[in-house]
Structure formats: structure tokens, C-alpha cells
C-alpha positions as CSV (number, residue, x, y, z in Angstrom):
1,Q,32.4,58.8,109.8
2,V,32.9,61.6,107.3
3,Q,34.2,65.0,108.5
4,L,33.3,68.1,106.5
5,V,34.9,71.5,106.8
6,E,33.4,74.5,105.1
7,S,35.1,77.8,104.3
8,G,34.5,80.9,102.2
9,G,31.6,82.5,103.9
10,G,31.5,86.1,104.8
11,L,29.8,89.5,104.3
12,V,29.2,90.7,100.7
13,Q,27.2,93.5,99.1
14,P,24.2,92.7,96.8
15,G,25.4,91.7,93.4
16,G,28.7,90.4,94.7
17,S,30.2,87.0,94.7
18,L,31.5,84.4,97.1
19,R,33.0,80.9,96.6
20,L,32.3,78.3,99.3
21,S,34.5,75.2,99.7
22,C,33.9,72.0,101.6
23,A,36.6,69.4,102.1
24,A,35.6,65.9,103.1
25,S,37.7,63.3,104.9
26,G,37.2,60.0,106.7
27,S,35.1,57.1,105.5
28,I,34.8,58.1,101.8
29,F,32.6,56.0,99.6
30,S,33.3,56.0,95.9
31,A,29.5,56.3,95.2
32,N,28.6,59.6,96.9
33,A,27.0,63.0,96.5
34,M,28.0,66.3,97.9
35,G,25.9,69.4,98.3
36,W,25.0,72.6,99.9
37,Y,22.0,73.4,102.0
38,R,21.1,76.7,103.8
39,R,19.1,77.9,106.7
40,A,17.9,81.5,106.6
41,P,16.8,83.4,109.7
42,G,13.5,82.1,110.9
43,K,13.4,79.4,108.1
44,E,13.9,75.7,107.8
45,R,17.0,74.3,106.2
46,D,16.6,74.1,102.4
47,L,18.4,72.6,99.4
48,V,20.7,74.9,97.5
49,A,22.5,72.5,95.2
50,T,23.9,69.0,95.0
51,I,26.3,67.1,92.8
52,H,26.8,63.4,92.4
53,S,30.1,61.7,92.1
54,G,29.1,61.0,88.5
55,G,28.6,64.7,87.8
56,N,24.8,65.1,87.9
57,T,23.7,68.3,89.5
58,N,20.5,69.7,91.1
59,Y,19.7,73.3,92.0
60,A,17.0,75.1,93.9
61,E,14.9,77.2,91.6
62,S,16.0,80.4,93.4
63,V,19.7,79.9,92.7
64,K,20.1,77.9,89.5
65,D,20.8,80.8,87.2
66,R,23.3,82.4,89.7
67,F,25.1,79.6,91.6
68,T,27.3,76.8,90.2
69,I,28.2,73.7,92.1
70,S,31.3,71.7,91.2
71,R,33.6,69.1,92.8
72,D,37.1,67.9,92.7
73,N,36.9,64.1,93.2
74,A,40.7,63.8,93.8
75,K,40.4,66.2,96.7
76,N,37.0,65.1,97.9
77,T,36.0,68.8,97.8
78,V,32.9,70.5,96.7
79,Y,32.6,74.1,95.7
80,L,29.7,76.6,95.4
81,Q,30.3,79.6,93.2
82,M,27.7,82.2,94.2
83,N,27.3,85.1,91.8
84,N,24.8,88.1,91.8
85,L,24.1,87.5,95.5
86,K,20.9,88.9,96.9
87,P,19.8,89.7,100.5
88,E,17.5,86.7,100.5
89,D,20.6,84.5,100.1
90,T,21.7,85.4,103.6
91,A,21.8,82.2,105.6
92,V,24.1,79.7,107.2
93,Y,25.3,77.4,104.5
94,Y,25.9,73.7,105.4
95,C,28.0,71.2,103.4
96,N,26.4,67.8,103.0
97,W,28.0,64.5,102.1
98,R,26.0,61.4,101.2
99,N,27.6,58.0,101.1
100,F,25.7,55.5,99.0
101,Y,25.9,51.8,100.0
102,S,25.8,49.1,97.4
103,S,22.4,48.0,98.8
104,G,21.0,51.4,97.7
105,S,20.8,52.9,101.1
106,Y,22.7,56.0,102.1
107,V,24.0,58.0,105.1
108,N,24.2,61.8,105.4
109,Y,26.9,63.8,107.0
110,W,26.9,67.5,107.7
111,G,29.4,70.3,108.2
112,Q,29.2,72.9,110.9
113,G,28.0,75.6,108.6
114,T,29.4,78.9,107.3
115,Q,27.7,82.2,107.5
116,V,26.9,84.1,104.3
117,T,25.5,87.6,104.7
118,V,24.4,89.7,101.8
119,S,23.8,93.3,102.8
120,S,24.6,96.9,101.8
């Protein structure tokens, strides 16, 4: 089992910035990916950004010029720097951890979520 704890959410005005953090503990696999997903009001949960333990990143089109995902492997922590926030970024942001098995299969783990609200 992997435990994930998110922090850094809050209320910010349009154009502002927030930095989300997610620390992982438990059954950590050396081959893994961490990421952020979000669920906006009335919407399904969508990808925001992911980063592999090898450094490869993936971003949703709506955020890739404004958000930056990074990780500290020594701390098993992933960060999401969010700049130029827009009202449509308002959502509950969920940290994701993916453990890859040597067989090629994987298991997902999820944090409890942290609220990001962008409003004047």
C-alpha cells in the first residue's frame, strides 16, 4: 500500500499561483510514476500532469503552458507549480502514484484530494 498526502491547495485570485505537494510513503517501487488529476464541479476526474521516475512528463493541453510538474525522488514527493491560474482551474486536485511491476502491470494509488479555488 502507498499512502499519499497532498498539501498546498487554497483560494487564489485569477492570475495567481499555487504550489501543490504530495508526499508518498509505504510500498514504494523504484519504477513508478506520480501525477496530478483534478475533478471540477459537475465534471469527471481528468488528467492534469504526470511525471515518471525517469523524468518523462505529460500535461493536459489546458495547463501545459502554465503548470509545471516536478519530483524529488529522494523524498518520494511530487510537486505541481500552477501559474496564471484561471477560474476553470477550480477543482479538487488528487495526487496519483503508480507502481510498475517488472511484469509490466501497475497499480494506482490516490490521495484524498486538495481543493483549489480560483475566484475574484
